[in-house]
MARMI-520673 format. One record per atom (N, C-alpha, C, CB): residue in one letter; chain; atom name; x, y, z. Coordinates in steps of 0.001 Angstrom, whole numbers, plus 524288, in hexadecimal, padded with zeros to 5 digits. Glycine has a CB too. Layout:
# residues N
SITE   res   chain   atom      c1      c2      c3
SITE     A       A     CA       X       Y       Z
...
This chain:
# residues 103
SITE   res   chain   atom      c1      c2      c3
SITE     M       A      N   7FC2C   82E24   7C5EA
SITE     M       A     CA   7FFC1   82F7C   7CA47
SITE     M       A      C   800B0   82B69   7CD50
SITE     M       A     CB   7FE06   83377   7CD7A
SITE     L       A      N   8066F   82B0A   7CFC1
SITE     L       A     CA   80854   8265D   7D1DD
SITE     L       A      C   80998   8284B   7D76B
SITE     L       A     CB   80D34   823D5   7CEA2
SITE     A       A      N   80958   82497   7DBAB
SITE     A       A     CA   80B3C   8267E   7E0B7
SITE     A       A      C   80DDF   82180   7E335
SITE     A       A     CB   8066A   828FB   7E464
SITE     V       A      N   811C9   82299   7E6E1
SITE     V       A     CA   813E9   81EBA   7E9AF
SITE     V       A      C   8122C   82020   7EF59
SITE     V       A     CB   819EA   81E4B   7E8C7
SITE     M       A      N   80F2D   81CC4   7F1A9
SITE     M       A     CA   80D94   81E00   7F72C
SITE     M       A      C   80FE9   819D2   7FAE8
SITE     M       A     CB   80749   81E28   7F7B8
SITE     R       A      N   80F7E   81B37   7FFCE
SITE     R       A     CA   8117B   817AE   803D7
SITE     R       A      C   80D27   81701   80838
SITE     R       A     CB   816DB   819F2   8063F
SITE     T       A      N   80BE4   811E4   808C9
SITE     T       A     CA   80884   81027   80D22
SITE     T       A      C   80A1F   80B33   80F65
SITE     T       A     CB   8031A   80FAA   80B77
SITE     G       A      N   809AA   80A76   81445
SITE     G       A     CA   80B50   805AD   816DA
SITE     G       A      C   8104C   80427   81667
SITE     G       A     CB   808A7   801C1   81560
SITE     G       A      N   81423   807DB   815E6
SITE     G       A     CA   819BB   806AE   8156F
SITE     G       A      C   81B88   804CD   80FFE
SITE     G       A     CB   81B1C   8029D   8195E
SITE     Q       A      N   817D1   804FF   80C2A
SITE     Q       A     CA   81947   80359   80663
SITE     Q       A      C   817BE   8082E   80303
SITE     Q       A     CB   815F1   7FDBD   80441
SITE     Q       A      N   81A20   807F6   7FE5D
SITE     Q       A     CA   8188C   80BF8   7FA22
SITE     Q       A      C   8161A   80951   7F55A
SITE     Q       A     CB   81D80   80F43   7F83B
SITE     Y       A      N   8121C   80C6B   7F3AF
SITE     Y       A     CA   80F1E   80A4F   7EF14
SITE     Y       A      C   80ED3   80EEE   7EB29
SITE     Y       A     CB   8092B   8082A   7F0BC
SITE     K       A      N   80F7E   80D75   7E63F
SITE     K       A     CA   80F23   80FC9   7E1D7
SITE     K       A      C   809B0   80FC6   7DF96
SITE     K       A     CB   812AD   80DA8   7DEAA
SITE     V       A      N   8062D   8144D   7DFBE
SITE     V       A     CA   80114   813CA   7DE84
SITE     V       A      C   7FF74   81838   7DA62
SITE     V       A     CB   7FDF0   813F4   7E38B
SITE     K       A      N   7FB50   8176C   7D7E9
SITE     K       A     CA   7F8F8   81B55   7D472
SITE     K       A      C   7F31A   81A75   7D52D
SITE     K       A     CB   7FAD6   81ABD   7CE5B
SITE     E       A      N   7F000   81E38   7D375
SITE     E       A     CA   7EA7C   81E8D   7D39F
SITE     E       A      C   7E7FC   81944   7D1BB
SITE     E       A     CB   7E8AB   82336   7D042
SITE     G       A      N   7E488   81719   7D497
SITE     G       A     CA   7E208   81276   7D2E4
SITE     G       A      C   7E486   80D31   7D4AA
SITE     G       A     CB   7E1D3   812A4   7CD47
SITE     D       A      N   7E8E8   80D6E   7D6B5
SITE     D       A     CA   7EB90   808EB   7D840
SITE     D       A      C   7E91A   806AA   7DD35
SITE     D       A     CB   7F137   80A1B   7D8FF
SITE     F       A      N   7E96E   8010F   7DDE8
SITE     F       A     CA   7E83D   7FE91   7E2FF
SITE     F       A      C   7ED8E   7FCF0   7E583
SITE     F       A     CB   7E463   7F98E   7E243
SITE     V       A      N   7EDB9   7FE9B   7EA74
SITE     V       A     CA   7F28D   7FD5D   7ED4D
SITE     V       A      C   7F1C1   7FA09   7F22D
SITE     V       A     CB   7F535   8024E   7EED5
SITE     S       A      N   7F436   7F600   7F32D
SITE     S       A     CA   7F399   7F347   7F814
SITE     S       A      C   7F7C0   7F45F   7FBF0
SITE     S       A     CB   7F35E   7EDBF   7F731
SITE     V       A      N   7F6B3   7F7C1   80071
SITE     V       A     CA   7FA3E   7F924   8047D
SITE     V       A      C   7F93F   7F6E1   8095C
SITE     V       A     CB   7FA6D   7FE52   80526
SITE     E       A      N   7FCB3   7F83F   80CF7
SITE     E       A     CA   7FBF3   7F60B   81255
SITE     E       A      C   7F796   7F849   814FC
SITE     E       A     CB   8008B   7F6C7   815A1
SITE     K       A      N   7F4ED   7F4E4   817EB
SITE     K       A     CA   7EF9C   7F65C   81A2E
SITE     K       A      C   7EF79   7FC23   81C92
SITE     K       A     CB   7EE17   7F238   81EB8
SITE     L       A      N   7EB02   7FEFD   81A4F
SITE     L       A     CA   7EA11   80428   81C1A
SITE     L       A      C   7E50B   80438   81F8F
SITE     L       A     CB   7E99A   807EB   81764
SITE     P       A      N   7E4B6   80770   8234D
SITE     P       A     CA   7E018   8075C   82697
SITE     P       A      C   7DB22   809DD   82485
SITE     P       A     CB   7E15D   809D2   82B5D
SITE     Y       A      N   7D91E   808C5   82079
SITE     Y       A     CA   7D4F4   80B8B   81D62
SITE     Y       A      C   7D0EC   80737   81C47
SITE     Y       A     CB   7D739   80E49   817DE
SITE     E       A      N   7CC1B   8091F   81BAE
SITE     E       A     CA   7C7B5   805DF   81A4E
SITE     E       A      C   7C76C   805A0   81472
SITE     E       A     CB   7C294   807F0   81CAB
SITE     V       A      N   7C52A   80172   81212
SITE     V       A     CA   7C45F   80133   80C8F
SITE     V       A      C   7C0F0   80556   80A74
SITE     V       A     CB   7C24C   7FC40   80B2E
SITE     G       A      N   7C2BF   80869   80601
SITE     G       A     CA   7C05F   80C8E   803F2
SITE     G       A      C   7C25A   81223   805F8
SITE     G       A     CB   7BAFB   80BC7   804E3
SITE     A       A      N   7C5DC   811E9   80A18
SITE     A       A     CA   7C769   816BF   80C16
SITE     A       A      C   7CBD3   81930   808B2
SITE     A       A     CB   7C914   81613   811AB
SITE     N       A      N   7CB98   81E51   8088B
SITE     N       A     CA   7CFF5   820AA   80568
SITE     N       A      C   7D489   82263   80843
SITE     N       A     CB   7CE27   82511   80292
SITE     V       A      N   7D990   820C4   80623
SITE     V       A     CA   7DE9D   82159   80976
SITE     V       A      C   7E205   825A4   80606
SITE     V       A     CB   7E212   81B14   80A46
SITE     E       A      N   7E466   8284B   80971
SITE     E       A     CA   7E85A   82C61   80707
SITE     E       A      C   7EDB9   82B2A   80868
SITE     E       A     CB   7E749   8321C   808E7
SITE     I       A      N   7F11A   8295B   80533
SITE     I       A     CA   7F69E   827D1   8071B
SITE     I       A      C   7FA74   82C7F   80531
SITE     I       A     CB   7F891   821BF   8047D
SITE     S       A      N   7FC0C   82F19   808EC
SITE     S       A     CA   7FF89   8336C   80861
SITE     S       A      C   804F6   8333A   80762
SITE     S       A     CB   7FF3D   835E7   80C37
SITE     D       A      N   8061B   82DA6   808C3
SITE     D       A     CA   80B96   82C32   808CF
SITE     D       A      C   80DB6   82B4F   802A7
SITE     D       A     CB   80C36   826CE   80C6D
SITE     V       A      N   80DC6   82F55   7FFA4
SITE     V       A     CA   80FC4   82E92   7F9F2
SITE     V       A      C   81547   82FD9   7F8E2
SITE     V       A     CB   80CB7   831D1   7F648
SITE     L       A      N   817FC   82C68   7F725
SITE     L       A     CA   81E31   82D2B   7F6C5
SITE     L       A      C   81F33   82FFB   7F15B
SITE     L       A     CB   821A3   82720   7F6FF
SITE     M       A      N   81C0C   82E1A   7ED46
SITE     M       A     CA   81D4A   8303B   7E800
SITE     M       A      C   817FB   8310B   7E498
SITE     M       A     CB   8214E   82C31   7E503
SITE     L       A      N   81809   834EC   7E199
SITE     L       A     CA   8143B   835A0   7DD6E
SITE     L       A      C   8167A   8362D   7D87B
SITE     L       A     CB   81108   839EE   7DE49
SITE     E       A      N   81385   833C8   7D429
SITE     E       A     CA   81552   83416   7CEC9
SITE     E       A      C   81077   835BF   7CB93
SITE     E       A     CB   817C8   82E9A   7CCCD
SITE     D       A      N   81087   839C2   7C8AB
SITE     D       A     CA   80C4C   83BD2   7C54C
SITE     D       A      C   80ECB   83D00   7C006
SITE     D       A     CB   80994   840EF   7C7BF
SITE     E       A      N   80DAB   83A13   7BBD8
SITE     E       A     CA   80F59   83B1F   7B6F0
SITE     E       A      C   81531   83C83   7B665
SITE     E       A     CB   80C37   83F1B   7B503
SITE     G       A      N   8188D   83959   7B8EB
SITE     G       A     CA   81DAD   83A8D   7B88D
SITE     G       A      C   82050   83D81   7BCCC
SITE     G       A     CB   81E3D   83D08   7B443
SITE     N       A      N   81CC2   84118   7BF71
SITE     N       A     CA   81E8C   84483   7C37F
SITE     N       A      C   81E65   8410A   7C90C
SITE     N       A     CB   81AB7   849E7   7C3A6
SITE     V       A      N   82341   84056   7CB48
SITE     V       A     CA   823FA   83D80   7CFB4
SITE     V       A      C   824E4   8417F   7D435
SITE     V       A     CB   82870   8399E   7CEF5
SITE     Q       A      N   821B7   83FFB   7D8AF
SITE     Q       A     CA   822E9   84316   7DD5D
SITE     Q       A      C   8247A   83F23   7E1D4
SITE     Q       A     CB   81DEA   846B0   7DF0A
SITE     L       A      N   8298E   83FBB   7E3C7
SITE     L       A     CA   82AD4   83C5F   7E7E2
SITE     L       A      C   82A4F   83F65   7ED08
SITE     L       A     CB   83045   83A20   7E71F
SITE     G       A      N   82834   83BEC   7F169
SITE     G       A     CA   82819   83F15   7F60C
SITE     G       A      C   82CC7   83DD6   7F9A7
SITE     G       A     CB   822F1   83E41   7F8EB
SITE     T       A      N   82D59   84124   7FD64
SITE     T       A     CA   831C1   84054   80170
SITE     T       A      C   83003   8409B   80719
SITE     T       A     CB   8360D   8447C   800B4
SITE     P       A      N   82DC1   83C32   808B2
SITE     P       A     CA   82D04   837E6   8065E
SITE     P       A      C   8272E   8375A   803C6
SITE     P       A     CB   82E47   83404   80A21
SITE     N       A      N   8234D   83AE3   8050C
SITE     N       A     CA   81E81   83ADB   802B1
SITE     N       A      C   81D47   8406F   7FF68
SITE     N       A     CB   81A78   839BE   80722
SITE     V       A      N   81A17   83EF3   7FB6F
SITE     V       A     CA   8193B   84389   7F778
SITE     V       A      C   814D5   846AF   7FA76
SITE     V       A     CB   81736   84174   7F0FD
SITE     A       A      N   8163D   84C27   7FB2C
SITE     A       A     CA   812AF   84F58   7FE47
SITE     A       A      C   80D31   84FCD   7FB48
SITE     A       A     CB   81545   8550B   7FF4C
SITE     G       A      N   8097D   84FA6   7FE95
SITE     G       A     CA   803E4   8504D   7FC95
SITE     G       A      C   80239   84B82   7F99B
SITE     G       A     CB   80355   8553F   7F8E4
SITE     A       A      N   8048D   847AE   7F886
SITE     A       A     CA   80237   84352   7F546
SITE     A       A      C   7FFFE   83F4F   7F83E
SITE     A       A     CB   805F6   840E6   7F1DF
SITE     A       A      N   7FC4D   83CAA   7F69D
SITE     A       A     CA   7F976   8383E   7F939
SITE     A       A      C   7F6C1   8347F   7F500
SITE     A       A     CB   7F512   83A9A   7FD2F
SITE     V       A      N   7F6C4   82F81   7F6A9
SITE     V       A     CA   7F3A0   82B62   7F37B
SITE     V       A      C   7EE6A   82B1A   7F5E7
SITE     V       A     CB   7F648   82597   7F371
SITE     L       A      N   7E9F5   82B5F   7F300
SITE     L       A     CA   7E55D   82ACA   7F4A2
SITE     L       A      C   7E301   82516   7F2FE
SITE     L       A     CB   7E280   82F3C   7F2BE
SITE     A       A      N   7E190   82215   7F6E6
SITE     A       A     CA   7E03A   81C97   7F5D7
SITE     A       A      C   7DB58   81BC4   7F90C
SITE     A       A     CB   7E4DC   81883   7F757
SITE     S       A      N   7D8AF   816F8   7F6C9
SITE     S       A     CA   7D420   81559   7F9DC
SITE     S       A      C   7D542   80F38   7FB3F
SITE     S       A     CB   7CE71   81647   7F66A
SITE     V       A      N   7D2E4   80D64   7FF90
SITE     V       A     CA   7D39D   8082D   80104
SITE     V       A      C   7CFEA   804DA   7FE82
SITE     V       A     CB   7D359   8078A   8066F
SITE     V       A      N   7D1C3   800E5   7FB6B
SITE     V       A     CA   7CE59   7FD4D   7F896
SITE     V       A      C   7CD1D   7F858   7FBDD
SITE     V       A     CB   7D0EE   7FBC0   7F358
SITE     E       A      N   7D0C9   7F62A   7FEA8
SITE     E       A     CA   7D076   7F149   801B8
SITE     E       A      C   7D489   7F10D   80655
SITE     E       A     CB   7D154   7EC8E   7FDFC
SITE     Q       A      N   7D326   7EE79   80A4A
SITE     Q       A     CA   7D6C1   7EC98   80E82
SITE     Q       A      C   7D62E   7E716   80E7B
SITE     Q       A     CB   7D5A2   7EEDB   8140B
SITE     K       A      N   7DB15   7E495   80D26
SITE     K       A     CA   7DAF8   7DEEC   80D22
SITE     K       A      C   7E0B9   7DCB6   80EBD
SITE     K       A     CB   7D928   7DCE2   8075C
SITE     K       A      N   7E15B   7D806   80E33
SITE     K       A     CA   7E688   7D569   80FC8
SITE     K       A      C   7E928   7D303   80AF0
SITE     K       A     CB   7E599   7D0DC   8141F
SITE     R       A      N   7EE5A   7D373   80AE9
SITE     R       A     CA   7F167   7D120   80682
SITE     R       A      C   7F0F6   7CB55   8075D
SITE     R       A     CB   7F779   7D309   80653
SITE     R       A      N   7F320   7C89D   80311
SITE     R       A     CA   7F334   7C32C   80336
SITE     R       A      C   7F72D   7C14D   8074E
SITE     R       A     CB   7F462   7C10F   7FDE0
SITE     T       A      N   7F67C   7BC28   80939
SITE     T       A     CA   7F92C   7BA30   80D86
SITE     T       A      C   7FF57   7B97B   80C17
SITE     T       A     CB   7F67D   7B4EC   80F36
SITE     V       A      N   8027A   7BAE6   80FDB
SITE     V       A     CA   807E9   7B9F3   80FD1
SITE     V       A      C   80961   7B5D2   81396
SITE     V       A     CB   80AC3   7BEB5   810E6
SITE     L       A      N   80B70   7B18C   811DD
SITE     L       A     CA   80C7C   7ACE4   814D9
SITE     L       A      C   811AD   7AD94   8178E
SITE     L       A     CB   80C75   7A7FC   8115D
SITE     I       A      N   811E4   7AC5F   81CA4
SITE     I       A     CA   81696   7AC28   81F6E
SITE     I       A      C   8176C   7A623   821B5
SITE     I       A     CB   8165F   7B089   823F7
SITE     F       A      N   81B9D   7A435   81F72
SITE     F       A     CA   81C9C   79E33   820DC
SITE     F       A      C   82215   79DB8   82380
SITE     F       A     CB   81C7C   79A47   81B67
SITE     K       A      N   821E2   79BBC   827EF
SITE     K       A     CA   826D0   79B05   82A96
SITE     K       A      C   827C5   7952F   82B26
SITE     K       A     CB   826DA   79DCE   82FFA
SITE     K       A      N   82C8D   7931C   82AB7
SITE     K       A     CA   82DD6   78DF3   82ADE
SITE     K       A      C   8336A   78D3A   82D0E
SITE     K       A     CB   82D37   78BB4   8259E
SITE     S       A      N   83471   7895F   8301F
SITE     S       A     CA   83981   78773   831D7
SITE     S       A      C   83A9F   78201   82FC4
SITE     S       A     CB   839C9   78772   837B9
SITE     R       A      N   83EB2   78142   82D09
SITE     R       A     CA   83FEF   77BCB   82ACE
SITE     R       A      C   84071   777D5   82F61
SITE     R       A     CB   84568   77BD7   82761
SITE     R       A      N   83ED2   77385   82E53
SITE     R       A     CA   83F44   76EC9   83272
SITE     R       A      C   83D36   76FED   83799
SITE     R       A     CB   844FB   76D16   83360
SITE     K       A      N   83A90   773FB   838A8
SITE     K       A     CA   83891   774B1   83DCD
SITE     K       A      C   832C5   7741C   83E13
SITE     K       A     CB   83A17   779C7   83FC9
SITE     N       A      N   8302A   77309   83A55
SITE     N       A     CA   82A41   772A1   839BF
SITE     N       A      C   827B3   7779A   83B9F
SITE     N       A     CB   827F4   76DD6   83CF0
SITE     Y       A      N   82A0F   77C20   839D5
SITE     Y       A     CA   827E6   780FB   83B63
SITE     Y       A      C   8265C   783CD   83695
SITE     Y       A     CB   82BA4   7841F   83EA9
SITE     R       A      N   8218E   784E0   835E8
SITE     R       A     CA   81EFF   78774   83260
SITE     R       A      C   81A81   78AEE   833E9
SITE     R       A     CB   81D8C   78416   82F23
SITE     R       A      N   81A83   78FF6   831AB
SITE     R       A     CA   81683   793D1   8338D
SITE     R       A      C   814C3   79661   82E14
SITE     R       A     CB   8190D   7985F   8381A
SITE     K       A      N   80FB6   796EA   82D91
SITE     K       A     CA   80D9B   799A5   8294B
SITE     K       A      C   809BD   79DEA   82B41
SITE     K       A     CB   80AFA   795CF   82591
SITE     N       A      N   80A7B   7A25F   82939
SITE     N       A     CA   80744   7A707   82B0B
SITE     N       A      C   8064C   7AA3D   825D6
SITE     N       A     CB   80A72   7AAB2   82FC2
SITE     G       A      N   8023E   7AD3A   8269D
SITE     G       A     CA   80126   7B0D7   821F8
SITE     G       A      C   80007   7B621   82425
SITE     G       A     CB   7FC4E   7AEE6   81E6B
SITE     H       A      N   80023   7B9C5   8203D
SITE     H       A     CA   7FF02   7BF88   821A0
SITE     H       A      C   7FC25   7C201   81CC8
SITE     H       A     CB   80496   7C2E0   822FD
SITE     R       A      N   7F812   7C577   81DE3
SITE     R       A     CA   7F5F4   7C842   81A18
SITE     R       A      C   7F5DB   7CE1B   81B6E
SITE     R       A     CB   7F0F1   7C635   81907
SITE     Q       A      N   7F934   7D159   817FB
SITE     Q       A     CA   7F9A5   7D6D6   81993
SITE     Q       A      C   7F4F2   7DA04   817DA
SITE     Q       A     CB   7FE99   7D93D   8175B
SITE     P       A      N   7F296   7DD3E   81B56
SITE     P       A     CA   7EDBB   7E011   819BA
SITE     P       A      C   7EFB3   7E466   81673
SITE     P       A     CB   7EA40   7E22C   81E8D
SITE     V       A      N   7EC77   7E60C   8121E
SITE     V       A     CA   7EDE4   7EA4D   80EC7
SITE     V       A      C   7E8D6   7ECF4   80CD4
SITE     V       A     CB   7F15A   7E859   80A2A
SITE     T       A      N   7E9E9   7F24B   80B4B
SITE     T       A     CA   7E5E7   7F605   809A7
SITE     T       A      C   7E703   7F5F7   803BB
SITE     T       A     CB   7E656   7FBFA   80C82
SITE     I       A      N   7E2A5   7F5FC   800DA
SITE     I       A     CA   7E2B4   7F64C   7FB19
SITE     I       A      C   7E0CC   7FC5D   7FA8C
SITE     I       A     CB   7DE96   7F18E   7F7FC
SITE     L       A      N   7E3EA   7FF8C   7F7C3
SITE     L       A     CA   7E281   80501   7F6AE
SITE     L       A      C   7E1F5   80601   7F0EB
SITE     L       A     CB   7E686   808AF   7F8F1
SITE     K       A      N   7DE4C   80991   7EF98
SITE     K       A     CA   7DDCB   80B1D   7EA3A
SITE     K       A      C   7DF57   81094   7EA33
SITE     K       A     CB   7D84D   80A47   7E7F5
SITE     I       A      N   7E367   811E1   7E6E6
SITE     I       A     CA   7E599   81722   7E680
SITE     I       A      C   7E0F7   81A4C   7E37A
SITE     I       A     CB   7EB88   81724   7E33E
SITE     E       A      N   7DF3D   81E66   7E658
SITE     E       A     CA   7DB4D   821FA   7E340
SITE     E       A      C   7DDD2   82689   7E123
SITE     E       A     CB   7D6BA   823F3   7E6AA
SITE     G       A      N   7E240   82885   7E358
SITE     G       A     CA   7E466   82D0E   7E0B4
SITE     G       A      C   7E9DF   82EAC   7E378
SITE     G       A     CB   7E026   831CE   7E0E4
SITE     I       A      N   7ECA6   8321A   7E10B
SITE     I       A     CA   7F1BB   833E6   7E31E
SITE     I       A      C   7F168   83A0F   7E336
SITE     I       A     CB   7F6AB   831C3   7DF7D
SITE     R       A      N   7F206   83C04   7E846
SITE     R       A     CA   7F205   84171   7E8EA
SITE     R       A      C   7F76F   843A6   7E941
SITE     R       A     CB   7EF07   842D0   7ED79
SITE     H       A      N   7F848   847C6   7E6DB
SITE     H       A     CA   7FDC0   84A42   7E76C
SITE     H       A      C   7FD8C   8503A   7E7CE
SITE     H       A     CB   80156   848C6   7E298
């Protein structure tokens, strides 16, 4: 079974047993999460499209880890003005393990 879910303004194509890195969710490590924003389900060739969500469908997941992504460097420079600025940013993410898909 395959599902397309939406969280944090992005869509993810998931199936049972997958690990997904999503925008930070306010849950502790080991907590169970139910994401009911399911846009599409596919089961052995049968496709269900939501308008916008599939009624009664949910993705069940557990939180594996809370961490930060690798550093994204921001570098600003003006030619011939001796102006250089270097900054970095690490976006916090939540790693989810997909436990099942309910429909």
